[in-house]
C-alpha positions as CSV (number, residue, x, y, z in Angstrom):
1,M,-54.4,-123.5,0.0
2,N,-52.6,-126.2,-2.5
3,T,-54.3,-127.6,-5.1
4,E,-54.0,-131.2,-3.4
5,T,-55.7,-129.5,-1.1
6,F,-58.2,-128.2,-3.0
7,N,-58.4,-131.1,-4.8
8,V,-59.7,-133.0,-2.2
9,L,-61.9,-130.7,-0.6
10,L,-63.8,-130.6,-4.1
11,S,-64.2,-134.6,-4.8
12,L,-65.4,-134.9,-1.2
13,G,-68.2,-132.5,-1.9
14,T,-68.7,-134.5,-5.3
15,I,-69.0,-137.5,-2.7
16,A,-71.4,-135.6,-0.6
17,A,-73.4,-134.8,-4.1
18,E,-73.4,-138.5,-4.7
19,I,-74.4,-139.2,-1.4
20,A,-76.9,-136.6,-1.3
21,S,-78.3,-137.8,-4.9
22,I,-78.7,-141.5,-3.7
23,V,-81.2,-140.2,-0.8
24,L,-83.2,-138.1,-2.8
25,L,-83.7,-140.8,-5.4
26,V,-84.5,-143.3,-2.8
27,V,-86.7,-140.5,-1.7
28,I,-88.4,-139.9,-5.0
29,L,-88.8,-144.0,-5.6
30,K,-90.5,-144.5,-1.8
31,P,-94.5,-143.5,-1.4
32,R,-94.5,-139.9,-0.1
33,K,-95.2,-139.3,3.2
34,E,-95.1,-135.9,4.8
35,H,-92.3,-135.5,6.8
36,K,-90.2,-132.5,7.8
37,A,-86.8,-133.1,6.2
38,L,-88.6,-133.9,2.8
39,V,-90.9,-130.7,3.0
40,F,-87.9,-128.5,3.7
41,I,-86.2,-129.7,0.7
42,E,-89.4,-129.3,-1.3
43,K,-89.7,-125.5,-0.4
44,H,-86.0,-124.8,-0.5
45,S,-85.1,-127.3,-3.3
46,L,-84.4,-124.1,-5.7
47,T,-82.0,-122.4,-3.2
48,I,-80.7,-125.8,-2.5
49,G,-79.9,-126.4,-6.1
50,F,-78.5,-123.0,-6.7
51,L,-76.2,-123.3,-4.1
52,A,-74.5,-126.8,-5.7
53,V,-74.4,-125.2,-9.0
54,L,-72.9,-121.8,-7.8
55,S,-70.2,-124.1,-5.7
56,A,-69.5,-126.1,-8.9
57,V,-69.2,-123.0,-11.1
58,V,-66.7,-121.5,-8.8
59,G,-64.5,-124.4,-8.6
60,S,-64.6,-124.6,-12.5
61,L,-63.5,-121.1,-12.3
62,I,-60.9,-121.8,-9.3
63,Y,-59.3,-124.3,-11.7
64,S,-59.2,-122.6,-14.4
65,E,-58.7,-119.0,-13.8
66,F,-55.8,-119.3,-10.4
67,I,-54.6,-123.1,-10.5
68,G,-54.3,-123.3,-14.0
69,Y,-56.1,-126.4,-15.1
70,A,-57.3,-125.7,-19.0
71,P,-60.4,-126.3,-19.9
72,C,-61.3,-128.6,-22.8
73,I,-63.8,-128.2,-25.6
74,L,-66.0,-130.9,-23.7
75,C,-65.4,-128.7,-20.7
76,W,-66.4,-125.7,-22.4
77,Y,-69.6,-127.5,-23.3
78,Q,-70.6,-128.2,-19.8
79,R,-70.1,-124.9,-18.8
80,I,-72.4,-123.5,-21.7
81,V,-75.0,-125.7,-19.9
82,M,-74.1,-125.0,-16.5
83,Y,-72.8,-121.2,-16.0
84,P,-76.6,-120.1,-17.0
85,Q,-78.5,-122.3,-14.1
86,V,-76.5,-120.3,-11.6
87,I,-78.6,-116.9,-12.8
88,L,-81.8,-119.1,-13.8
89,L,-81.6,-120.7,-10.5
90,G,-80.9,-117.7,-8.2
91,I,-83.9,-115.7,-9.8
92,A,-86.0,-118.7,-9.4
93,A,-85.7,-119.2,-6.1
94,W,-85.8,-115.4,-5.2
95,K,-89.1,-115.5,-7.4
96,K,-90.2,-119.4,-5.8
97,E,-90.7,-120.1,-9.2
98,Y,-90.6,-123.9,-9.8
99,S,-91.3,-123.9,-13.4
100,I,-87.3,-123.6,-14.1
101,W,-86.7,-127.0,-13.0
102,F,-87.8,-128.3,-16.5
103,Y,-85.3,-125.9,-18.3
104,S,-82.4,-126.8,-15.8
105,R,-83.5,-130.3,-16.1
106,T,-82.8,-130.4,-20.0
107,L,-80.0,-128.5,-19.8
108,S,-78.6,-130.8,-16.6
109,I,-79.0,-133.6,-18.9
110,I,-76.8,-132.4,-22.1
111,G,-74.1,-131.7,-19.8
112,L,-74.7,-134.9,-17.7
113,I,-74.5,-136.9,-21.2
114,I,-71.4,-134.7,-22.1
115,G,-69.4,-135.5,-18.7
116,L,-70.3,-139.2,-19.3
117,Y,-68.6,-139.7,-22.5
118,Q,-65.9,-137.2,-21.6
119,Y,-65.4,-139.7,-18.6
120,Y,-65.6,-142.5,-20.6
121,G,-63.0,-141.2,-23.0
122,Q,-60.5,-140.3,-19.8
123,M,-60.7,-143.7,-18.1
124,F,-61.5,-146.3,-20.4
125,N,-61.4,-145.6,-24.3
126,E,-58.7,-142.0,-24.8
127,G,-59.5,-142.6,-29.1
128,A,-63.4,-142.1,-28.3
129,L,-62.0,-138.7,-27.7
130,P,-62.7,-135.9,-29.9
131,C,-59.7,-133.7,-28.5
132,S,-57.2,-136.0,-27.7
133,N,-54.6,-134.2,-29.7
134,A,-55.4,-130.6,-29.4
135,A,-53.5,-128.1,-27.3
136,T,-55.8,-128.9,-24.6
137,S,-57.0,-132.7,-24.8
138,C,-60.5,-133.8,-23.5
139,A,-58.6,-136.9,-22.1
140,K,-56.0,-135.2,-20.2
141,L,-56.2,-136.3,-16.3
142,Y,-55.2,-133.4,-14.3
143,F,-56.0,-135.6,-11.5
144,V,-57.7,-138.7,-10.1
145,D,-58.9,-138.7,-6.4
146,F,-60.3,-141.9,-4.5
147,G,-59.5,-143.6,-7.8
148,Y,-62.5,-142.6,-9.6
149,I,-63.1,-138.6,-9.3
150,T,-62.0,-136.6,-12.1
151,I,-63.3,-133.3,-13.2
152,P,-65.5,-134.7,-15.2
153,M,-66.7,-136.8,-12.4
154,M,-67.6,-133.7,-10.6
155,A,-69.5,-132.2,-13.4
156,I,-71.4,-135.6,-13.9
157,S,-72.3,-136.0,-9.9
158,I,-73.5,-131.9,-9.8
159,F,-75.8,-132.7,-13.3
160,A,-76.9,-135.6,-11.8
161,F,-78.0,-133.9,-8.4
162,L,-79.7,-131.0,-10.0
163,I,-82.0,-133.2,-12.2
164,I,-82.6,-135.5,-9.1
165,I,-83.4,-132.6,-6.5
166,S,-85.9,-130.8,-9.8
167,F,-88.3,-133.1,-9.0
168,F,-88.8,-131.5,-5.7
169,K,-91.0,-129.1,-5.2
170,P,-93.6,-127.8,-2.7
171,R,-96.8,-130.1,-3.3
172,E,-98.9,-126.9,-3.9
173,S,-96.4,-126.2,-7.5
174,F,-97.5,-129.8,-8.9
175,N,-100.9,-128.3,-10.1
């Protein structure tokens, strides 16, 4: 598979995560009704979150280790808050420990803020980024798919998805 095909596949995955986030956000804001899909999402939110963050980590490693996109300092900060979530959510999904969502949400909010800052700098104000003159610039655009998807937008989308899905847990775990 070539780099362009991989970029498009991850970009489509990003759009899917964004659509899922919007749908889940609407479900959160509406009064809850017992529905099979909602019960399924609540019951399996940890596994869904684990698979989402695992795919993001694998994608970022493929970019840096195989394709050769060097991560900048802001990318490393985002990785610092994303990578541990694979282990945390994996163990939590195995043990059905929904209390992990508080910690995952906290890490994801930090990553989301860093990603938004980087995306803003890349797309609108390169001078705002701390490493625009570094060897690996935070402002470097490796690609832009569908007019807006960049690597920071991929991270923003996964962090937003994790934040939103973290509010889904079985009703008995609310106690």
